[in-house]
KOLVOKE-867117 format. One line per 10 residues: their letters; for each residue x, y, z of C-alpha. Coordinates in nm, 3 decimals, decimal comma. Each point is the difference from the previous one (the first is absolute). Layout:
<sites>
A) X/Y/Z; ...
</sites>
This chain:
<sites>
MASGPIMLVP) -0,185/0,103/-1,526; 0,315/-0,128/-0,167; 0,174/0,338/-0,020; -0,064/0,078/0,367; -0,247/0,198/0,205; -0,055/0,372/-0,050; 0,115/0,207/0,300; -0,228/0,293/0,070; 0,236/0,140/0,263; 0,366/-0,054/0,092
MCLVENKNEQ) 0,104/-0,251/0,265; 0,310/-0,036/0,213; 0,231/-0,261/-0,152; 0,298/0,016/0,235; -0,082/0,104/0,354; 0,271/0,176/0,198; -0,069/-0,008/0,373; 0,251/0,027/0,281; 0,283/-0,014/-0,256; -0,115/-0,348/-0,109
MSVNQKALKI) -0,141/-0,067/-0,345; -0,278/-0,242/-0,088; -0,199/-0,075/-0,315; -0,374/0,068/0,012; -0,168/-0,332/-0,089; -0,307/0,170/-0,149; 0,215/0,198/-0,242; 0,199/-0,314/-0,076; -0,318/-0,187/-0,096; -0,079/0,274/-0,251
LYKISQPVVV) 0,344/-0,030/-0,160; -0,022/-0,379/-0,013; -0,319/0,030/-0,205; 0,164/0,220/-0,265; 0,127/-0,221/-0,283; 0,078/0,291/-0,231; 0,348/0,155/-0,036; 0,036/0,307/0,221; 0,146/0,346/-0,047; 0,116/0,101/0,348
VAIVGLYRTG) 0,047/0,368/0,079; 0,135/0,082/0,346; 0,046/0,350/0,142; 0,247/0,094/0,272; 0,106/0,327/0,157; -0,008/0,206/0,315; -0,323/0,004/0,196; -0,255/0,275/-0,069; 0,124/0,071/-0,354; -0,311/-0,103/-0,191
KSYLMNCLAR) 0,092/-0,353/-0,108; -0,350/-0,137/0,057; -0,155/0,269/-0,218; 0,204/-0,114/-0,301; -0,099/-0,361/0,066; -0,367/0,096/0,006; 0,050/0,178/-0,333; 0,142/-0,321/-0,147; -0,303/-0,190/0,132; -0,211/0,274/-0,163
EKLGFPLGST) -0,179/0,052/0,327; -0,018/0,309/0,219; -0,021/-0,200/0,319; 0,185/-0,319/0,079; 0,339/0,017/0,159; -0,041/0,218/0,313; 0,106/0,365/-0,030; 0,076/0,147/0,340; -0,003/0,372/0,081; 0,228/-0,009/0,305
VQSETKGIWM) 0,374/-0,052/0,047; -0,065/-0,365/0,088; 0,061/-0,266/-0,263; -0,329/-0,152/-0,116; 0,135/-0,308/-0,178; 0,159/-0,272/0,213; 0,173/-0,295/-0,160; -0,077/-0,058/-0,369; -0,352/0,042/-0,133; -0,122/-0,163/-0,320
WCVPHPSKPN) -0,264/0,082/-0,258; -0,055/-0,239/-0,292; -0,192/0,148/-0,293; -0,047/-0,103/-0,365; 0,280/0,146/-0,210; -0,147/0,285/-0,209; 0,214/-0,062/-0,310; 0,146/-0,356/0,024; -0,271/-0,259/-0,068; 0,004/-0,303/0,230
HTLVLLDTEG) 0,235/0,174/0,245; -0,059/0,119/0,355; 0,145/0,326/0,131; 0,122/-0,047/0,357; 0,058/0,327/0,188; 0,215/-0,013/0,314; -0,006/0,301/0,233; 0,274/-0,016/0,262; 0,013/0,165/0,340; 0,190/0,327/0,008
LGDVEKGDPK) 0,374/-0,022/0,043; 0,153/0,197/0,285; -0,310/-0,011/0,221; 0,106/0,137/0,340; -0,242/-0,237/0,174; 0,202/-0,303/-0,107; 0,275/-0,114/0,230; 0,228/-0,204/-0,224; 0,115/0,171/-0,322; 0,087/-0,347/-0,137
NDSWIFALAV) -0,375/-0,047/-0,036; -0,005/0,264/-0,275; 0,279/-0,180/-0,181; -0,196/-0,327/-0,009; -0,313/0,177/-0,127; 0,208/0,156/-0,277; 0,166/-0,334/-0,084; -0,339/-0,175/-0,021; -0,130/0,272/-0,232; 0,302/-0,057/-0,228
LLSSTLVYNS) -0,036/-0,380/0,005; -0,375/-0,006/-0,066; -0,043/0,275/-0,259; 0,062/0,031/-0,372; -0,011/0,381/0,028; 0,123/0,183/0,310; -0,118/0,357/0,054; 0,201/0,215/0,242; -0,197/0,301/0,115; 0,169/0,309/0,147
MSTINNDALE) -0,070/0,369/0,050; 0,120/0,324/-0,156; 0,322/-0,088/-0,185; 0,267/-0,263/-0,065; 0,303/0,116/0,192; 0,258/-0,150/0,235; -0,248/0,003/0,286; -0,262/-0,185/-0,209; 0,261/-0,253/-0,113; 0,120/-0,062/0,355
KLHYVAELTE) -0,356/-0,087/0,098; 0,020/-0,275/-0,263; 0,295/-0,166/0,176; -0,198/-0,327/0,000; 0,119/-0,064/-0,355; 0,361/-0,023/0,115; -0,109/-0,243/0,273; -0,156/-0,244/-0,249; 0,330/-0,187/-0,031; -0,044/-0,096/0,367
LIRAKSSPTP) -0,372/-0,074/-0,027; -0,038/-0,203/-0,323; 0,191/-0,287/-0,154; -0,034/-0,126/-0,357; 0,154/-0,344/0,057; 0,002/-0,242/0,290; 0,378/-0,042/-0,034; 0,141/0,335/-0,113; 0,364/0,066/-0,076; 0,213/0,089/0,306
NGVEDVTEFV) 0,025/0,370/-0,089; -0,368/0,019/-0,097; 0,078/0,178/-0,327; -0,171/-0,254/-0,224; -0,304/0,000/0,229; -0,036/0,380/-0,021; 0,058/-0,012/-0,375; -0,307/-0,221/-0,039; -0,231/0,241/0,184; -0,069/0,179/-0,326
SFFPDFIWTV) -0,149/-0,320/-0,149; -0,295/-0,003/0,242; -0,021/0,350/0,153; -0,299/0,217/-0,102; -0,006/0,306/-0,219; 0,047/0,319/0,203; -0,218/0,312/-0,006; 0,077/0,305/0,212; -0,301/0,224/0,063; 0,071/0,346/0,140
RDFTLELKLN) -0,299/0,170/0,166; -0,058/0,376/0,044; 0,275/0,074/-0,250; 0,047/0,377/-0,046; 0,332/0,025/-0,186; 0,048/0,062/-0,371; 0,118/-0,302/-0,197; 0,319/0,164/-0,127; 0,367/-0,091/0,001; 0,266/0,258/-0,086
GLPITEDEYL) -0,277/0,226/-0,125; -0,141/-0,261/-0,239; -0,330/-0,184/0,042; 0,024/-0,368/0,095; -0,246/-0,285/0,033; -0,103/-0,160/0,327; 0,211/-0,307/-0,083; 0,304/0,219/-0,071; -0,062/0,172/0,333; 0,017/-0,337/0,177
ENALKLISGI) 0,309/-0,119/-0,191; 0,182/0,323/0,077; -0,084/-0,043/0,369; 0,143/-0,354/-0,012; 0,337/0,102/-0,142; 0,289/-0,101/0,225; 0,180/0,273/0,189; 0,371/-0,011/0,073; 0,158/0,071/0,336; 0,162/-0,165/0,301
NPKVKNSSIL) -0,251/0,125/0,253; -0,181/-0,305/0,156; -0,337/0,163/-0,057; 0,083/0,058/-0,367; 0,125/-0,357/-0,037; -0,318/-0,141/0,152; -0,210/0,219/-0,228; 0,190/-0,129/-0,304; -0,041/-0,361/0,112; -0,377/0,052/0,024
RECIRRFFPK) -0,015/0,157/-0,346; 0,207/-0,283/-0,144; -0,226/-0,264/0,162; -0,313/0,157/-0,149; 0,161/0,007/-0,343; 0,139/-0,352/0,032; -0,310/-0,172/0,142; -0,270/0,181/-0,199; 0,094/0,031/-0,370; -0,345/0,120/-0,104
RKCFVFDRPI) -0,077/0,329/0,176; -0,272/0,258/-0,040; -0,089/0,326/0,175; -0,323/0,197/0,049; -0,018/0,340/0,170; -0,336/0,119/0,135; -0,122/0,351/0,075; -0,179/0,057/0,329; -0,351/-0,148/-0,047; -0,173/0,303/0,152
KEKELLAHIE) 0,114/0,331/0,144; -0,221/0,009/0,309; 0,184/-0,184/0,277; -0,315/-0,076/0,198; -0,154/-0,174/-0,303; 0,319/-0,194/-0,066; -0,042/-0,183/0,330; -0,324/-0,154/-0,133; 0,089/-0,053/-0,364; -0,229/-0,304/-0,026
DILESQLDPK) -0,301/0,230/0,051; 0,104/0,248/-0,269; -0,178/-0,006/-0,336; 0,214/-0,084/-0,301; -0,078/0,342/-0,146; 0,150/0,172/0,308; 0,342/-0,159/-0,050; 0,270/0,195/-0,179; -0,021/-0,080/-0,377; 0,377/-0,062/-0,018
FREKSDNFCN) -0,022/-0,243/0,291; -0,290/-0,183/-0,165; 0,189/-0,018/-0,330; 0,311/-0,139/0,169; -0,207/-0,254/0,197; -0,159/-0,117/-0,325; 0,343/-0,026/-0,167; 0,132/-0,200/0,293; -0,293/-0,243/-0,007; 0,012/-0,041/-0,377
YIFTHARTKT) 0,371/-0,073/0,015; -0,056/-0,270/0,263; -0,289/-0,153/-0,195; 0,202/-0,003/-0,322; 0,358/-0,071/0,108; -0,008/-0,180/0,335; 0,125/-0,354/-0,065; -0,156/-0,330/0,098; 0,178/-0,133/0,308; 0,251/-0,267/-0,102
LREGVKVTGN) 0,260/-0,216/0,167; 0,332/-0,104/-0,150; 0,000/-0,104/-0,366; -0,342/0,145/-0,074; -0,216/-0,211/0,235; -0,325/0,196/0,038; -0,139/0,055/0,348; -0,372/-0,059/0,049; -0,201/0,107/0,303; 0,034/-0,337/0,168
RLGTLVVTYV) 0,375/-0,004/-0,063; 0,027/0,349/0,149; -0,179/-0,128/0,311; 0,257/-0,278/0,041; 0,286/0,250/-0,039; -0,149/0,227/0,268; -0,029/-0,290/0,247; 0,354/-0,121/-0,075; 0,164/0,343/0,033; -0,183/0,099/0,320
ATINKGAVPC) 0,074/-0,337/0,163; 0,369/0,042/-0,085; 0,013/0,353/0,145; -0,175/-0,110/0,320; 0,266/-0,270/0,046; 0,266/0,269/-0,008; 0,133/-0,120/-0,337; 0,047/0,183/-0,329; -0,260/-0,064/-0,275; 0,156/-0,190/-0,290
LENAVTTLAQ) -0,159/0,007/-0,344; 0,142/-0,339/-0,100; -0,138/-0,170/0,312; -0,338/0,170/-0,042; -0,019/-0,107/-0,365; 0,094/-0,357/0,093; -0,278/-0,010/0,263; -0,244/0,150/-0,248; 0,105/-0,243/-0,275; -0,067/-0,303/0,221
LENSAAVQKA) -0,356/0,119/0,068; -0,068/0,118/-0,353; 0,142/-0,310/-0,166; -0,207/-0,228/0,222; -0,307/0,201/-0,095; 0,105/-0,012/-0,368; 0,022/-0,380/0,013; -0,347/-0,021/0,156; -0,148/0,245/-0,250; 0,147/-0,190/-0,294
ADHYSEQMAQ) -0,105/-0,340/0,137; -0,355/0,125/0,067; -0,022/0,133/-0,356; 0,108/-0,335/-0,139; -0,258/-0,193/0,205; -0,282/0,246/-0,071; 0,066/0,014/-0,374; 0,033/-0,378/-0,033; -0,334/-0,040/0,175; -0,165/0,263/-0,225
RLRLPTDTLQ) 0,140/-0,116/-0,333; -0,030/-0,375/0,042; -0,301/-0,223/-0,022; 0,093/-0,339/0,138; 0,052/-0,244/-0,148; 0,188/0,161/-0,289; -0,039/-0,175/-0,334; 0,376/-0,039/-0,050; 0,321/0,029/0,198; 0,120/0,272/-0,240
ELLGVHAACE) -0,298/0,215/0,094; 0,085/-0,028/0,369; 0,370/0,065/-0,059; -0,081/0,304/-0,215; -0,214/0,161/0,269; 0,264/-0,086/0,260; 0,275/0,162/-0,207; -0,201/0,321/-0,045; -0,092/0,025/0,368; 0,355/-0,079/0,108
REAIAIFMEN) 0,141/0,266/-0,234; -0,233/0,260/0,151; 0,081/-0,113/0,355; 0,375/0,029/-0,060; -0,052/0,349/-0,148; -0,197/0,104/0,310; 0,279/-0,127/0,223; 0,267/0,180/-0,204; -0,197/0,325/0,014; -0,055/-0,011/0,377
SFKDDKREFQ) 0,329/-0,146/0,121; 0,346/0,147/0,039; 0,338/-0,084/0,151; -0,069/-0,375/-0,028; 0,375/-0,046/-0,035; 0,009/-0,372/0,081; -0,320/-0,065/-0,200; -0,149/-0,171/0,303; -0,339/0,161/-0,053; -0,009/-0,074/-0,372
KKLMEIIKNN) 0,087/-0,363/0,076; -0,272/-0,006/0,264; -0,252/0,118/-0,260; 0,120/-0,270/-0,241; -0,055/-0,261/0,270; -0,349/0,130/0,082; -0,108/0,012/-0,365; 0,142/-0,347/-0,057; -0,202/-0,138/0,294; -0,314/0,188/-0,103
KKSIFLQNEE) 0,040/-0,126/-0,354; 0,040/-0,356/0,128; -0,316/0,036/0,207; -0,200/0,141/-0,292; 0,127/-0,269/-0,235; -0,105/-0,264/0,254; -0,346/0,159/0,027; -0,021/-0,001/-0,378; 0,084/-0,371/-0,014; -0,246/-0,083/0,276
ASVKYCQAKL) -0,274/0,196/-0,173; 0,075/-0,182/-0,328; -0,002/-0,343/0,168; -0,324/0,075/0,179; -0,170/0,130/-0,316; 0,127/-0,279/-0,227; -0,086/-0,272/0,247; -0,351/0,135/0,040; -0,052/0,012/-0,379; 0,148/-0,347/-0,045
DHLSKALMEN) -0,212/-0,145/0,280; -0,307/0,143/-0,170; 0,098/-0,128/-0,348; 0,094/-0,349/0,125; -0,298/-0,044/0,231; -0,197/-0,214/-0,247; 0,312/-0,206/-0,081; 0,069/-0,075/0,366; -0,366/-0,092/0,061; 0,004/-0,238/-0,297
ISAGTFSVSG) 0,323/-0,157/0,126; -0,156/-0,053/0,343; -0,315/-0,146/-0,157; 0,206/-0,245/-0,208; -0,128/0,148/-0,327; 0,337/-0,056/-0,169; 0,056/-0,351/0,141; -0,174/-0,164/-0,295; 0,092/-0,121/-0,345; 0,114/0,305/-0,203
GHKHYREAKE) 0,016/0,207/0,319; 0,366/0,106/-0,049; -0,083/0,177/-0,326; -0,287/0,189/0,164; 0,224/0,089/0,296; 0,270/0,147/-0,227; -0,257/0,197/-0,197; -0,142/0,145/0,325; 0,348/0,089/0,125; 0,088/0,169/-0,332
RIEQRYWKVP) -0,319/0,209/0,018; 0,100/0,114/0,350; 0,346/0,097/-0,127; -0,145/0,197/-0,293; -0,245/0,186/0,224; 0,265/0,064/0,268; 0,239/0,172/-0,238; -0,280/0,223/-0,127; -0,055/0,140/0,352; 0,152/0,355/0,011
QKGVKAEEVF) 0,239/0,144/0,264; 0,099/-0,326/0,159; 0,335/0,147/0,101; 0,353/-0,129/0,034; -0,090/-0,336/0,156; -0,240/-0,115/-0,273; 0,243/-0,254/-0,147; 0,110/-0,133/0,335; -0,358/-0,048/0,129; -0,103/-0,184/-0,316
QQFLQSQVTI) 0,315/-0,213/0,016; -0,095/-0,105/0,351; -0,350/-0,086/-0,123; 0,145/-0,220/-0,275; 0,227/-0,176/0,249; -0,297/-0,066/0,224; -0,170/-0,178/-0,294; 0,288/-0,236/-0,092; -0,097/-0,282/0,239; -0,371/0,047/-0,077
EKSILQADKA) 0,060/-0,022/-0,374; 0,209/-0,315/0,043; -0,282/-0,162/0,196; -0,259/0,096/-0,262; 0,228/-0,122/-0,279; 0,054/-0,340/0,160; -0,374/-0,043/0,055; -0,088/0,080/-0,362; -0,083/-0,340/-0,163; -0,041/0,157/-0,344
LTEGEKAIAV) 0,378/0,037/-0,030; 0,251/-0,276/-0,065; 0,312/-0,029/0,211; 0,204/0,146/-0,284; -0,233/0,299/-0,032; 0,020/0,051/0,376; 0,380/-0,006/-0,015; -0,007/0,260/-0,277; -0,241/0,216/0,200; 0,224/-0,022/0,308
ERARKEAAEK) 0,305/0,104/-0,202; -0,191/0,286/-0,163; -0,116/0,127/0,340; 0,354/-0,025/0,134; 0,140/0,202/-0,290; -0,272/0,266/0,031; 0,067/0,033/0,371; 0,376/0,024/-0,058; -0,047/0,266/-0,270; -0,228/0,206/0,221
EQEWLRLKHW) 0,243/-0,031/0,291; 0,289/0,112/-0,225; -0,211/0,292/-0,120; -0,071/0,094/0,361; 0,370/-0,026/0,092; 0,093/0,221/-0,295; -0,256/0,253/0,122; 0,148/-0,009/0,352; 0,351/0,049/-0,139; -0,117/0,290/-0,214
EQQLQMEAQN) -0,168/0,160/0,302; 0,321/-0,036/0,200; 0,188/0,172/-0,281; -0,254/0,283/0,005; 0,043/0,033/0,377; 0,379/0,016/-0,025; -0,018/0,256/-0,278; -0,244/0,204/0,209; 0,237/-0,011/0,298; 0,282/0,118/-0,223
RSLQENIVQL) -0,217/0,284/-0,132; -0,072/0,094/0,361; 0,372/0,020/0,068; 0,058/0,206/-0,314; -0,280/0,240/0,095; 0,154/0,054/0,343; 0,342/0,059/-0,153; -0,120/0,236/-0,275; -0,201/0,217/0,239; 0,285/0,005/0,253
KEKLETERDN) 0,240/0,102/-0,278; -0,224/0,293/-0,092; -0,024/0,107/0,364; 0,376/-0,025/0,057; 0,070/0,202/-0,314; -0,242/0,270/0,116; 0,159/0,008/0,345; 0,347/0,015/-0,157; -0,104/0,288/-0,227; -0,155/0,185/0,296
ALREQTWILE) 0,318/-0,048/0,204; 0,218/0,127/-0,287; -0,231/0,295/-0,051; 0,016/0,080/0,371; 0,380/-0,028/0,008; 0,032/0,217/-0,312; -0,224/0,264/0,154; 0,208/0,000/0,321; 0,318/0,030/-0,209; -0,141/0,299/-0,190
HKMKMQEDLL) -0,099/0,163/0,331; 0,351/-0,048/0,142; 0,166/0,132/-0,314; -0,225/0,308/0,008; 0,082/0,053/0,366; 0,371/-0,036/-0,073; -0,024/0,257/-0,279; -0,190/0,243/0,225; 0,263/-0,033/0,275; 0,275/0,070/-0,253
NEGFRKKSDE) -0,184/0,305/-0,136; -0,054/0,131/0,353; 0,373/-0,021/0,073; 0,005/-0,315/0,214; 0,252/-0,200/-0,205; 0,107/-0,219/0,291; -0,358/-0,114/0,068; -0,050/-0,046/-0,373; 0,312/-0,217/-0,026; -0,109/-0,205/0,303
MEAEINHLRN) -0,309/-0,109/-0,195; 0,209/-0,143/-0,286; 0,061/-0,337/0,167; -0,368/-0,028/0,087; -0,101/0,080/-0,358; 0,253/-0,243/-0,150; -0,120/-0,278/0,230; -0,359/0,053/-0,112; 0,101/0,029/-0,366; 0,190/-0,331/0,021
LIETNKKDKT) -0,295/-0,165/0,172; -0,232/0,108/-0,282; 0,241/-0,125/-0,268; 0,040/-0,334/0,179; -0,376/-0,044/0,031; -0,044/0,075/-0,369; 0,263/-0,256/-0,101; -0,103/-0,273/0,242; -0,375/0,035/-0,032; -0,060/-0,310/-0,216
PWIAQTLDEL) 0,212/-0,254/0,196; -0,159/0,108/0,328; -0,353/-0,051/-0,128; 0,089/-0,324/-0,178; 0,153/-0,140/0,319; -0,312/0,088/0,200; -0,224/-0,170/-0,257; 0,220/-0,312/-0,001; -0,027/-0,023/0,378; -0,379/0,033/-0,013
ANEAKVILSV) -0,024/-0,263/-0,275; 0,205/-0,252/0,195; -0,206/0,050/0,316; -0,332/0,016/-0,186; 0,050/-0,333/-0,177; -0,017/-0,168/0,342; -0,319/0,188/0,091; -0,169/-0,063/-0,336; 0,145/-0,348/-0,049; 0,126/0,100/-0,345
PAKLVEMGLK) 0,248/-0,249/-0,152; 0,353/0,144/-0,014; 0,016/-0,055/-0,378; -0,304/0,220/-0,056; 0,144/0,271/0,227; 0,327/-0,007/-0,192; -0,185/0,030/-0,332; -0,208/0,288/0,136; 0,305/0,188/0,128; 0,170/-0,038/-0,337
GLSSLFK) -0,303/0,166/-0,154; 0,012/0,278/0,256; 0,370/0,058/-0,054; -0,080/0,143/-0,341; -0,176/0,286/0,174; 0,330/0,123/0,141; 0,185/0,015/-0,330
</sites>
């Protein structure tokens, strides 16, 4: 099915054996079949803290991700469960359950860091699951966040100090949810009730001090606040009082669970279903299941090489694959629709050009919808070339079909004439008059034949030319005519032939004009749709930059309010840089797009063989759109 197969049970996506990661090809095939946008929820946390139970709740299944009852970690690597999204039509909910962090059976602690980094890179919502309370000890166990600067890069060529790279994390990092299990404290601060979110924000406040442990704790808090602007917290009561039953929670009836725990589980699931975002890349590019599969392969391959996963490189790799597929999808649509909508031969050239224009417009729209980061327009130009060649082939088929049909009709209509010529019927006194009358009847009947197509005039012109010598012979043999009458007849025939040839040449010139105008319209269609796409991308980029600016300004204000003026002041240069970038992009938005369109027009005129004068006229028309 187009949206992807339904998974009845979870499957391992990233296998983690002997401290080496690999992507499960069976799971990958499932992702590659999902064409819908995905909402990706990943859960991380210490082993044996009930992560898998929450994932099963989100899948609305009691059994699925394995729930162990011993101190051993049940989940190894990253497991995946793809289910239809319960509240977003035409979306797939992808649940990623990661192996427990801090598993004593693992030798290399770096392995945990890579699992955490993959969860961050792949998800649109990251759930961190811990036990009892959010305190210094719980925060220290989340030290992986502070390590992300060493494990993830935003750009392939970051600035020397890495500041700009870290700044961009917020543009593609997931939303953050902290779930606290077996929570027994009262939600109060200074004697006043607080919400779960306020509880989390209070726990993330920076603490002052010169002690190395205090400094490290503050760095971790600051990283969480800096990297994850959108944060949420849920605290859960113990699901059941009896410890022996807790070890087999999957076997417990829903009615046996603590009502408060059930209510909180429902709230958690409803929040995810309602607020968890569709996974996107930079500038609003939506991630589908097949795109997610490519990202998984790219990131794991990079980690196995000992390198650091880079979002820009991964997106470039993904764009090459996706844009090639977008070209093929658009080209296939054009060919299929032309075949469905046309009945060859078409009656007129305009009919064929009209269907071509409609199919091309749809094909370009399909390409624009499915492509991204085609910075050099190489894929758009490739599509233009393919459509041009397909159009040429179809036009040739149309001409051949017209010639074949017209010739067959003409052969049938002129059969008696040709037989009479062979029998010498017209080689008698008065024969020239009878010959002309017979030829005129053929012409009248021929033009009454419907749907002859674009070559009707040319085929008949060839027929007339084939009769010139024959008519001269018949005319000379006609003894009923004087030499003067014969001379007049010859001159009349010559004039008629010249007029018909001029008429045919005018038709050919007119058809060439139609073809050139059609090629120019093709260029304009490409430019107009590209302009719309570039404007959307520009608006998305500005929206993203504005959102990052607002996040940084809020963070700066919070630091100032918490008494960390120095840290607050240090953010000023960062904020000013981003503010200037936004202002520059707003001012320069039109010239940038206009320059891109000019470059495409100049390159496209070679592909489409559009005369430079027509391109210039078309661009002048387009320039009015920027005023």
